C-alpha positions, -999 to +999 in steps of 0.1 A: -211-104+081-196-139+085-208-170+104-191-203+108-210-236+111-200-273+113-214-297+087-214-335+086-217-359+057-225-395+063-225-421+035-237-456+041-229-478+011-230-514+000-195-521+012-183-491+031-195-463+053-177-430+061-181-397+078-168-362+069-170-331+091-165-296+075-164-260+086-184-237+064-181-200+064-213-182+055-215-146+043-246-125+040-243-105+008-275-086+012-278-049+018-315-051+026-336-069+053-339-099+030-309-122+038-287-135+009-265-161+026-238-179+006-210-203+014-178-183+011-153-210+023-152-247+029-127-265+051-127-303+058-120-307+095-120-345+097-123-375+074-131-408+090-115-441+081-133-461+055-154-486+075-171-518+063-209-512+065-221-533+095-247-559+085-268-583+106-269-620+100-300-616+079-282-591+056-300-560+069-282-530+082-271-533+118-285-500+131-270-504+166-235-510+153-238-482+128-249-458+155-220-469+176-196-463+147-210-428+142-207-419+179-171-430+178-164-408+148-179-378+166-155-386+195-125-389+172-133-356+156-137-340+190-172-328+182-204-329+201-238-334+185-249-299+193-218-284+176-229-298+142-254-275+127-263-293+095-254-322+072-266-350+050-271-387+057-271-406+024-277-444+021-265-458-012-259-489-034-274-522-024-277-508+012-306-486+000-325-519-010-323-533+025-357-536+042-347-514+071-327-489+051-351-459+055-356-465+092-318-469+098-310-437+081-337-418+100-325-431+133-289-421+125-301-386+114-319-382+147-288-393+166-265-371+145-286-339+141-314-323+121-300-333+087-311-339+052-320-376+049-320-393+016-324-430+008-306-426-025-321-448-052-297-457-080-304-426-101-300-402-072-268-419-061-255-414-096-262-377-095-246-373-060-215-392-071-212-373-104-212-339-086-188-352-060-164-366-085-163-333-104-180-345-136-205-317-136-178-290-132-155-308-157-183-309-184-183-271-185-149-273-203-160-299-229-181-295-259-194-331-255-210-350-226-189-361-196-199-393-178-190-404-143-191-441-135-193-446-097-183-482-092-190-495-057-194-529-041-229-537-054-237-512-082-222-489-109-240-456-109-236-434-140-244-397-144-240-377-176-234-339-177-232-314-206-221-278-199-227-284-162-263-297-166-275-332-159-284-351-191-289-387-178-286-409-148-288-447-147-273-477-128-262-512-134-257-543-112-220-542-117-197-540-087-166-553-069-184-572-042-209-591-063-185-620-060-169-625-026-139-648-019-124-666+010-088-668+019-086-704+005-098-691-029-134-705-025-164-685-036-182-672-005-210-654-023-223-647-058-251-621-063-282-635-079-282-605-102-252-616-121-260-654-123-275-651-158-244-634-170-222-661-155-243-688-171-242-671-205-204-669-203-202-706-194-182-699-163-180-726-136-182-701-106-203-715-078-206-707-041-185-730-019-163-741-048-128-731-056-126-701-079-103-700-109-084-667-114-088-667-152-126-670-149-127-641-124-107-621-149-131-630-177-161-618-156-143-586-146-134-580-183-171-585-192-181-558-167-157-534-183-168-543-218-205-537-210-196-502-198-174-496-228-203-506-251-225-480-233-200-453-239-196-463-276-234-465-280-232-502-291-260-526-285-260-549-254-271-585-253-304-592-236-285-606-206-262-576-204-292-553-207-309-570-178-281-556-155-297-521-157-315-512-125-350-498-131-343-484-166-317-482-193-296-453-204-305-427-230-286-439-261-258-415-271-220-418-273-201-408-241-167-396-254-153-386-220-155-406-187-142-406-152-145-431-124-153-428-087-163-452-060-143-478-041-133-496-073-119-464-088-090-467-062-080-498-082-085-481-116-063-450-108-040-467-082-006-484-088-003-503-121+001-541-116+028-561-133+024-574-168+014-607-154-016-590-137-028-593-101-017-622-080-041-641-057-028-622-027-035-589-044-070-601-055-079-612-020-071-578-004-107-570+003-122-605+000-139-598-033-132-592-070-130-554-067-092-553-076-098-574-107-128-552-117-106-521-113-078-536-133-102-546-161-117-511-164-082-495-164-071-517-193-103-514-213-106-476-211-069-468-214-069-487-247-101-472-261-093-444-286-129-431-288-132-424-251-111-399-231-103-412-196-104-382-172-092-379-136-119-374-109-116-348-082-127-374-057-127-412-059-140-433-030-153-402-012-172-387-041-207-392-025-198-384+011-183-350+000-219-340-003-223-330+033-251-304+035-252-268+046-282-245+049-291-208+044-323-192+055-342-172+029-375-152+032-399-155+004-418-123-008-451-112+006-469-117-027-470-155-027-495-183-028-493-201+005-515-220+029-501-224+064-520-256+072-497-274+047-466-263+065-440-270+078-424-290+050-390-305+056-362-320+034-379-315+001-356-322-029-353-296-056-359-302-093-344-272-111-358-263-146-331-249-167-352-234-195-386-221-181-386-196-209-394-226-232-428-238-220-429-265-247-399-283-232-409-282-195-429-314-195-400-335-210-373-318-188-393-321-156-403-358-161-367-368-169-354-352-137-384-363-117-376-400-125-346-397-101-369-397-071-395-422-059-430-416-072-444-408-038-416-383-030-427-347-025-405-325-047-401-288-053-398-272-087-374-244-089-363-219-116-351-184-120-382-171-138-398-170-173-379-138-182-410-120-194-438-113-169-467-106-193-500-124-188-497-147-219-462-159-208-472-166-172-504-184-184-484-207-207-458-214-180-486-222-155-502-246-180-469-264-186-462-268-149-496-283-143-493-306-173-458-318-162-471-328-128-504-343-139-511-375-120-490-366-089-509-364-056-486-343-035-484-306-033-475-286-064-446-268-047-429-241-069-401-217-059-387-191-083-363-162-081-384-135-098-411-117-078-440-134-096-452-161-072-487-147-066-496-142-102-481-176-113-497-194-084-532-181-091-529-191-128-518-226-118-546-228-093-572-220-120-559-249-142-551-275-115-586-286-106-585-280-068-549-293-063-530-279-034-504-254-046-477-234-029-458-209-050-429-188-034-406-163-049-372-146-042-358-181-035-327-194-054-325-232-052-302-253-073-301-290-084-292-312-054-306-287-029-333-296-003-357-270+011-377-266+043-408-243+042-421-229+075-453-212+086-456-176+074-442-149+097-452-112+094-465-117+058-434-136+046-426-173+044-392-185+058-375-210+036-343-230+044-323-240+014-299-269+022-271-270-003-250-300-010-215-284-008-198-306-035-215-285-062-213-251-046 
């Protein structure tokens, strides 16, 4: 049995914002009363133009202008709000640091529909872009890690995958719009985050002063060199290391890379002449984005130790993650308390190896770091494999230990029909902590789930899947 729904993806970035509408064909593969709904087909119906993100005079997001932009894109796509069943509103880059970022994205979600809403911090944005660019899928065909560098206006967000699994996510204050230029070649803006690097390099760049093209090239080359050092696992200077946002990378060579984001259009686009970009070409977007793209292309095409890969998506890598949802019913033998429901838009952390209890704490905390500390998350996995008492007790102990110090619900969903037994074992060890444990639910990395009140002894769960990784 097939069903078609319309999905929207909305990405609000540092420099640009865009919208995508898709038609998703859902098929129920179940032969029982328990639905097993999967996405069978995806068709992009409409891609909006790339808009500059509207900002107010104080630098905050212009919510009214953004809402107007979105309403116009619905009109152009010939879609009404009620026709769009699901989707994702993602706010990324420096836009996610704006004071009104969360409120803006919630207001847009309310206008657009009942969507997944994520104010993507730098690590989460890295993961979204990595899936959208195709790095996760590509890594299944390499014996070594594959990294995606998503270079936007304000940040470079990096995700590392091995055999389809996330290995690392980090971000740097490197981007094409950190230096903005006027038509008369004067510097309109320099981000405070790169001022120490400019001083260390001895450059004369100053706001309001004429920019020298050779100095802009030197700065762009330094951005590319910093990322090359990371790929080659070479040490950074203290000033270079200070460009990491929140935390540094996990040291390891990255022998295969691809690039996405706005600047990637300049990396993979037409090759400039031997003399390099002219002033007219540099000023195309009023920033140094073209120079940064040119620098990354030269540096990585000439690096013998790093393979330069082609992404599936460039500037649209993040927005391709428009969401879809499928309803599942958890089993009747679960640990559930209706007063804690409903829960909406809970991001999923998928444990890849629950059969190895000794590694769960490390794996969970690495993946948990992508989300804010006060963010409610759901832990998902297939099952421990074995269902004997000793195995379940050790798994329960590891889950409680991994989440020690967290104050939200301990929300666990698994595919095996073991929720009641596992939930009771966790409850005995968790010292009164609130626990929900549900089974017969398959949730993957990047998914969001909603948990409803129990109905006829079962618990309805909506799994919202970001379609770029389906």
